[in-house]
Structure formats: C-alpha cells, structure tokens
LUMSE-298845 format. One record per residue (C-alpha): residue number from 1; chain; x, y, z. Coordinates in steps of 0.2 Angstrom, whole numbers. Example, Ala and Ser with C-alpha at 12.3 -4.5 7.8 and 13.67 -1.06 7.14 Angstrom:
! residues 2
seq->1; mol->A; xx->62; yy->-22; zz->39
seq->2; mol->A; xx->68; yy->-5; zz->36
***
This chain:
! residues 255
seq->1; mol->A; xx->54; yy->-3; zz->-8
seq->2; mol->A; xx->44; yy->-13; zz->4
seq->3; mol->A; xx->30; yy->-23; zz->-4
seq->4; mol->A; xx->27; yy->-37; zz->8
seq->5; mol->A; xx->13; yy->-29; zz->17
seq->6; mol->A; xx->4; yy->-25; zz->0
seq->7; mol->A; xx->7; yy->-43; zz->-6
seq->8; mol->A; xx->2; yy->-52; zz->10
seq->9; mol->A; xx->-15; yy->-42; zz->11
seq->10; mol->A; xx->-19; yy->-44; zz->-7
seq->11; mol->A; xx->-16; yy->-63; zz->-6
seq->12; mol->A; xx->-26; yy->-64; zz->10
seq->13; mol->A; xx->-41; yy->-54; zz->4
seq->14; mol->A; xx->-40; yy->-59; zz->-15
seq->15; mol->A; xx->-41; yy->-41; zz->-21
seq->16; mol->A; xx->-30; yy->-27; zz->-26
seq->17; mol->A; xx->-44; yy->-14; zz->-25
seq->18; mol->A; xx->-39; yy->2; zz->-17
seq->19; mol->A; xx->-52; yy->14; zz->-9
seq->20; mol->A; xx->-48; yy->32; zz->-14
seq->21; mol->A; xx->-54; yy->44; zz->-2
seq->22; mol->A; xx->-58; yy->61; zz->-10
seq->23; mol->A; xx->-70; yy->71; zz->1
seq->24; mol->A; xx->-81; yy->83; zz->-9
seq->25; mol->A; xx->-88; yy->91; zz->7
seq->26; mol->A; xx->-81; yy->97; zz->24
seq->27; mol->A; xx->-95; yy->89; zz->33
seq->28; mol->A; xx->-91; yy->74; zz->44
seq->29; mol->A; xx->-77; yy->68; zz->33
seq->30; mol->A; xx->-69; yy->56; zz->46
seq->31; mol->A; xx->-85; yy->49; zz->51
seq->32; mol->A; xx->-92; yy->47; zz->33
seq->33; mol->A; xx->-77; yy->39; zz->26
seq->34; mol->A; xx->-73; yy->28; zz->42
seq->35; mol->A; xx->-90; yy->20; zz->40
seq->36; mol->A; xx->-87; yy->15; zz->22
seq->37; mol->A; xx->-69; yy->10; zz->25
seq->38; mol->A; xx->-73; yy->-1; zz->40
seq->39; mol->A; xx->-87; yy->-10; zz->30
seq->40; mol->A; xx->-75; yy->-13; zz->15
seq->41; mol->A; xx->-61; yy->-19; zz->26
seq->42; mol->A; xx->-73; yy->-31; zz->36
seq->43; mol->A; xx->-80; yy->-38; zz->20
seq->44; mol->A; xx->-62; yy->-40; zz->13
seq->45; mol->A; xx->-66; yy->-29; zz->-2
seq->46; mol->A; xx->-51; yy->-18; zz->-2
seq->47; mol->A; xx->-32; yy->-20; zz->2
seq->48; mol->A; xx->-27; yy->-2; zz->3
seq->49; mol->A; xx->-34; yy->16; zz->5
seq->50; mol->A; xx->-28; yy->31; zz->-4
seq->51; mol->A; xx->-33; yy->48; zz->4
seq->52; mol->A; xx->-30; yy->62; zz->-8
seq->53; mol->A; xx->-21; yy->76; zz->1
seq->54; mol->A; xx->-28; yy->90; zz->-10
seq->55; mol->A; xx->-46; yy->85; zz->-6
seq->56; mol->A; xx->-43; yy->87; zz->13
seq->57; mol->A; xx->-32; yy->103; zz->12
seq->58; mol->A; xx->-45; yy->112; zz->2
seq->59; mol->A; xx->-55; yy->113; zz->19
seq->60; mol->A; xx->-41; yy->120; zz->29
seq->61; mol->A; xx->-36; yy->113; zz->46
seq->62; mol->A; xx->-53; yy->105; zz->48
seq->63; mol->A; xx->-49; yy->95; zz->33
seq->64; mol->A; xx->-31; yy->91; zz->38
seq->65; mol->A; xx->-37; yy->86; zz->55
seq->66; mol->A; xx->-49; yy->74; zz->47
seq->67; mol->A; xx->-35; yy->67; zz->36
seq->68; mol->A; xx->-24; yy->64; zz->52
seq->69; mol->A; xx->-39; yy->55; zz->61
seq->70; mol->A; xx->-42; yy->43; zz->46
seq->71; mol->A; xx->-23; yy->39; zz->44
seq->72; mol->A; xx->-21; yy->37; zz->63
seq->73; mol->A; xx->-37; yy->25; zz->63
seq->74; mol->A; xx->-31; yy->14; zz->49
seq->75; mol->A; xx->-12; yy->14; zz->53
seq->76; mol->A; xx->-6; yy->-4; zz->53
seq->77; mol->A; xx->-23; yy->-10; zz->48
seq->78; mol->A; xx->-21; yy->-8; zz->30
seq->79; mol->A; xx->-8; yy->0; zz->18
seq->80; mol->A; xx->-11; yy->19; zz->17
seq->81; mol->A; xx->-6; yy->28; zz->1
seq->82; mol->A; xx->-6; yy->46; zz->4
seq->83; mol->A; xx->-9; yy->54; zz->-14
seq->84; mol->A; xx->2; yy->69; zz->-12
seq->85; mol->A; xx->10; yy->71; zz->-29
seq->86; mol->A; xx->25; yy->79; zz->-22
seq->87; mol->A; xx->42; yy->83; zz->-30
seq->88; mol->A; xx->54; yy->97; zz->-28
seq->89; mol->A; xx->73; yy->100; zz->-27
seq->90; mol->A; xx->82; yy->89; zz->-15
seq->91; mol->A; xx->81; yy->99; zz->1
seq->92; mol->A; xx->63; yy->103; zz->-2
seq->93; mol->A; xx->59; yy->85; zz->-6
seq->94; mol->A; xx->67; yy->80; zz->10
seq->95; mol->A; xx->55; yy->91; zz->19
seq->96; mol->A; xx->40; yy->84; zz->9
seq->97; mol->A; xx->46; yy->66; zz->13
seq->98; mol->A; xx->47; yy->70; zz->31
seq->99; mol->A; xx->29; yy->77; zz->31
seq->100; mol->A; xx->22; yy->62; zz->21
seq->101; mol->A; xx->30; yy->49; zz->31
seq->102; mol->A; xx->34; yy->56; zz->49
seq->103; mol->A; xx->20; yy->68; zz->51
seq->104; mol->A; xx->6; yy->59; zz->42
seq->105; mol->A; xx->12; yy->42; zz->44
seq->106; mol->A; xx->9; yy->36; zz->26
seq->107; mol->A; xx->15; yy->19; zz->20
seq->108; mol->A; xx->17; yy->26; zz->2
seq->109; mol->A; xx->15; yy->41; zz->-8
seq->110; mol->A; xx->14; yy->48; zz->-26
seq->111; mol->A; xx->27; yy->60; zz->-33
seq->112; mol->A; xx->31; yy->69; zz->-49
seq->113; mol->A; xx->47; yy->63; zz->-58
seq->114; mol->A; xx->49; yy->80; zz->-68
seq->115; mol->A; xx->63; yy->87; zz->-57
seq->116; mol->A; xx->73; yy->71; zz->-58
seq->117; mol->A; xx->83; yy->59; zz->-47
seq->118; mol->A; xx->88; yy->71; zz->-33
seq->119; mol->A; xx->69; yy->76; zz->-31
seq->120; mol->A; xx->65; yy->57; zz->-29
seq->121; mol->A; xx->78; yy->50; zz->-18
seq->122; mol->A; xx->72; yy->58; zz->-1
seq->123; mol->A; xx->56; yy->48; zz->-4
seq->124; mol->A; xx->65; yy->31; zz->-6
seq->125; mol->A; xx->65; yy->25; zz->12
seq->126; mol->A; xx->66; yy->8; zz->18
seq->127; mol->A; xx->48; yy->1; zz->21
seq->128; mol->A; xx->40; yy->14; zz->10
seq->129; mol->A; xx->33; yy->13; zz->-7
seq->130; mol->A; xx->34; yy->27; zz->-20
seq->131; mol->A; xx->23; yy->29; zz->-36
seq->132; mol->A; xx->30; yy->40; zz->-49
seq->133; mol->A; xx->17; yy->49; zz->-60
seq->134; mol->A; xx->20; yy->40; zz->-77
seq->135; mol->A; xx->5; yy->39; zz->-89
seq->136; mol->A; xx->-10; yy->46; zz->-79
seq->137; mol->A; xx->-28; yy->45; zz->-82
seq->138; mol->A; xx->-33; yy->63; zz->-85
seq->139; mol->A; xx->-37; yy->70; zz->-102
seq->140; mol->A; xx->-22; yy->81; zz->-103
seq->141; mol->A; xx->-10; yy->67; zz->-99
seq->142; mol->A; xx->-5; yy->67; zz->-118
seq->143; mol->A; xx->1; yy->85; zz->-118
seq->144; mol->A; xx->18; yy->79; zz->-111
seq->145; mol->A; xx->17; yy->61; zz->-107
seq->146; mol->A; xx->14; yy->55; zz->-124
seq->147; mol->A; xx->28; yy->66; zz->-132
seq->148; mol->A; xx->41; yy->57; zz->-141
seq->149; mol->A; xx->59; yy->58; zz->-135
seq->150; mol->A; xx->69; yy->50; zz->-148
seq->151; mol->A; xx->60; yy->34; zz->-152
seq->152; mol->A; xx->52; yy->32; zz->-135
seq->153; mol->A; xx->37; yy->41; zz->-127
seq->154; mol->A; xx->41; yy->51; zz->-112
seq->155; mol->A; xx->31; yy->40; zz->-101
seq->156; mol->A; xx->42; yy->25; zz->-107
seq->157; mol->A; xx->57; yy->34; zz->-101
seq->158; mol->A; xx->49; yy->37; zz->-84
seq->159; mol->A; xx->46; yy->18; zz->-83
seq->160; mol->A; xx->64; yy->15; zz->-87
seq->161; mol->A; xx->70; yy->27; zz->-73
seq->162; mol->A; xx->58; yy->19; zz->-61
seq->163; mol->A; xx->66; yy->2; zz->-64
seq->164; mol->A; xx->83; yy->10; zz->-60
seq->165; mol->A; xx->77; yy->19; zz->-45
seq->166; mol->A; xx->66; yy->5; zz->-39
seq->167; mol->A; xx->50; yy->15; zz->-39
seq->168; mol->A; xx->32; yy->11; zz->-42
seq->169; mol->A; xx->22; yy->20; zz->-56
seq->170; mol->A; xx->5; yy->28; zz->-57
seq->171; mol->A; xx->-3; yy->22; zz->-73
seq->172; mol->A; xx->-21; yy->26; zz->-78
seq->173; mol->A; xx->-33; yy->13; zz->-84
seq->174; mol->A; xx->-39; yy->25; zz->-98
seq->175; mol->A; xx->-25; yy->21; zz->-110
seq->176; mol->A; xx->-17; yy->5; zz->-117
seq->177; mol->A; xx->0; yy->13; zz->-112
seq->178; mol->A; xx->-1; yy->1; zz->-97
seq->179; mol->A; xx->4; yy->-14; zz->-109
seq->180; mol->A; xx->20; yy->-5; zz->-115
seq->181; mol->A; xx->24; yy->0; zz->-97
seq->182; mol->A; xx->22; yy->-18; zz->-90
seq->183; mol->A; xx->33; yy->-24; zz->-104
seq->184; mol->A; xx->47; yy->-12; zz->-99
seq->185; mol->A; xx->46; yy->-15; zz->-80
seq->186; mol->A; xx->43; yy->-34; zz->-83
seq->187; mol->A; xx->29; yy->-33; zz->-72
seq->188; mol->A; xx->40; yy->-32; zz->-57
seq->189; mol->A; xx->36; yy->-14; zz->-51
seq->190; mol->A; xx->20; yy->-10; zz->-42
seq->191; mol->A; xx->7; yy->0; zz->-52
seq->192; mol->A; xx->-6; yy->11; zz->-44
seq->193; mol->A; xx->-20; yy->12; zz->-57
seq->194; mol->A; xx->-33; yy->25; zz->-56
seq->195; mol->A; xx->-47; yy->28; zz->-69
seq->196; mol->A; xx->-58; yy->13; zz->-69
seq->197; mol->A; xx->-73; yy->22; zz->-61
seq->198; mol->A; xx->-80; yy->38; zz->-67
seq->199; mol->A; xx->-66; yy->40; zz->-80
seq->200; mol->A; xx->-72; yy->24; zz->-88
seq->201; mol->A; xx->-55; yy->15; zz->-89
seq->202; mol->A; xx->-54; yy->-3; zz->-95
seq->203; mol->A; xx->-53; yy->-14; zz->-80
seq->204; mol->A; xx->-51; yy->-31; zz->-90
seq->205; mol->A; xx->-37; yy->-24; zz->-100
seq->206; mol->A; xx->-28; yy->-19; zz->-84
seq->207; mol->A; xx->-31; yy->-36; zz->-76
seq->208; mol->A; xx->-25; yy->-46; zz->-91
seq->209; mol->A; xx->-9; yy->-35; zz->-92
seq->210; mol->A; xx->-4; yy->-37; zz->-74
seq->211; mol->A; xx->-11; yy->-54; zz->-70
seq->212; mol->A; xx->6; yy->-63; zz->-69
seq->213; mol->A; xx->11; yy->-53; zz->-53
seq->214; mol->A; xx->-6; yy->-46; zz->-48
seq->215; mol->A; xx->-3; yy->-45; zz->-29
seq->216; mol->A; xx->10; yy->-31; zz->-30
seq->217; mol->A; xx->-2; yy->-19; zz->-39
seq->218; mol->A; xx->-17; yy->-8; zz->-33
seq->219; mol->A; xx->-32; yy->-3; zz->-44
seq->220; mol->A; xx->-40; yy->13; zz->-37
seq->221; mol->A; xx->-58; yy->17; zz->-36
seq->222; mol->A; xx->-63; yy->34; zz->-27
seq->223; mol->A; xx->-80; yy->43; zz->-31
seq->224; mol->A; xx->-87; yy->27; zz->-39
seq->225; mol->A; xx->-87; yy->19; zz->-22
seq->226; mol->A; xx->-89; yy->34; zz->-10
seq->227; mol->A; xx->-103; yy->41; zz->-19
seq->228; mol->A; xx->-111; yy->26; zz->-27
seq->229; mol->A; xx->-127; yy->29; zz->-17
seq->230; mol->A; xx->-130; yy->44; zz->-28
seq->231; mol->A; xx->-134; yy->32; zz->-43
seq->232; mol->A; xx->-140; yy->17; zz->-33
seq->233; mol->A; xx->-149; yy->25; zz->-19
seq->234; mol->A; xx->-149; yy->18; zz->-1
seq->235; mol->A; xx->-135; yy->21; zz->11
seq->236; mol->A; xx->-118; yy->27; zz->7
seq->237; mol->A; xx->-110; yy->11; zz->15
seq->238; mol->A; xx->-121; yy->-2; zz->7
seq->239; mol->A; xx->-120; yy->6; zz->-10
seq->240; mol->A; xx->-101; yy->7; zz->-9
seq->241; mol->A; xx->-100; yy->-11; zz->-3
seq->242; mol->A; xx->-111; yy->-16; zz->-18
seq->243; mol->A; xx->-100; yy->-7; zz->-30
seq->244; mol->A; xx->-84; yy->-14; zz->-23
seq->245; mol->A; xx->-91; yy->-32; zz->-24
seq->246; mol->A; xx->-95; yy->-29; zz->-42
seq->247; mol->A; xx->-77; yy->-24; zz->-46
seq->248; mol->A; xx->-70; yy->-38; zz->-36
seq->249; mol->A; xx->-80; yy->-51; zz->-45
seq->250; mol->A; xx->-69; yy->-47; zz->-60
seq->251; mol->A; xx->-53; yy->-44; zz->-50
seq->252; mol->A; xx->-54; yy->-61; zz->-41
seq->253; mol->A; xx->-55; yy->-70; zz->-57
seq->254; mol->A; xx->-36; yy->-67; zz->-58
seq->255; mol->A; xx->-31; yy->-74; zz->-41
***
C-alpha cells in the first residue's frame, strides 16, 4: 500500500478533506466539477478527489466519458480514489482491478470484503491504496456490519483482516465505531471517512480519534460541497469553496 503521495499532500495543504464527485445530472459534468475542483485545489482546500463510479455510469457512455475526462485531467495532480465498491471471485476481481487501475487510472478504490481474501488480492498492487468497506455511514449498515460474531462485531473482524492484508478501511462518521476500529488498527491503516455532510456525521469525533496519524486519512464531503450553492446561493464554485473552508477550519486544528 502506497501512502506517500497521500501523506505528502496532506502535510503540504494541511488538510485531509476529499472532494467526492457525485453528479446528479448529466449536464456538463466534466465542466461543472472541474471548475469546483480546480478552485478547491488552487486554494489548498482538498487533498484527494473521489469520483463515485455509479453516479457517472447511470448516464451511460456520456457519464463514463466525463469520468475519464476528469480522471485524466487530475491524474498526477491529486490522489484519485475511484469509488467503485468492487469485489468478486478471484478472476473477476482481477478484471475489475485492471479496469480501475489500468483503464481508469485511479490511485485508489473501494471494495467489498464480503467474498474474502481471493477477491481482494488482485486490488493490492504496488503504488495503489485499497479501502475495504468496514463500518459504513448508511442507515442500513447495522443490518450486517453490527452483527456479533463471537464476541466481536463483524466490522471489527473486517478491521482485523485489513491489518493482515494491509488495506485501508471505509468508516463512516455517523457511528462511534470509528473509535473501536482505530484502536484495532492502532491508527496505522488509512481510513476513508464519509458521512460528515448531508448525513450529519460527527467531524470532531473523527478528528480526535485519528489525530495522532492524521495525514494518512481522508474525510470525504460530496454533495455538501458540490451543491452548497443550493443552500447558500451564489455560484457553485464560491459556495463549495466557502463550505470547504468551514470544514478545514476544524481539520487544521489537528495539524
């Protein structure tokens, strides 16, 4: 797992904020998100982007072409986490890994741990970062992730496995499970933390929990940045910048 790029940029920008790119319209996707992303990068407000594959794929080849344009534009400028949530039997995972890394050119991705080690190994490439879905931010996460297996929650077992396999973890800000997970991983595995925006997660709790090795982690904000203008008014770019600065006021207290 290669984290040097993530750590270096976090230390340079004094932020671990990640801009999640989730288009909700097929209109001018590349132009709309490029303008916002360019501004956030130029103002040192983000240290990764996370395009969500599904939000592009829903618009067919038009959406997928926009995804390729965005990744090509930001390749080698900022870490790109392609949120693909892949995971299948070994050979199928090899094909998915080839797609994520070789076709799209992503630096990192998200995958499901449900099918076990052989489904994960193909994604563990030198220079790439993998985030296993561990304790997610959605309301249905408790259906399976909070089930007890012996004396442990299922998400704790996923965290144990991630240590063994040298993977990062997706851990939502909407649950205090992050404290248990960081204790298991000794704060040495990178976390991708969604849920601080529209889902109402606890940013301060997250920051206090990860503060001792903060630069390896990323806290994601998607619609709360991209569509901040719907609440604030004004331009999409300036509203996103204002919202990012508000988040970074808190984040930078821990650098």
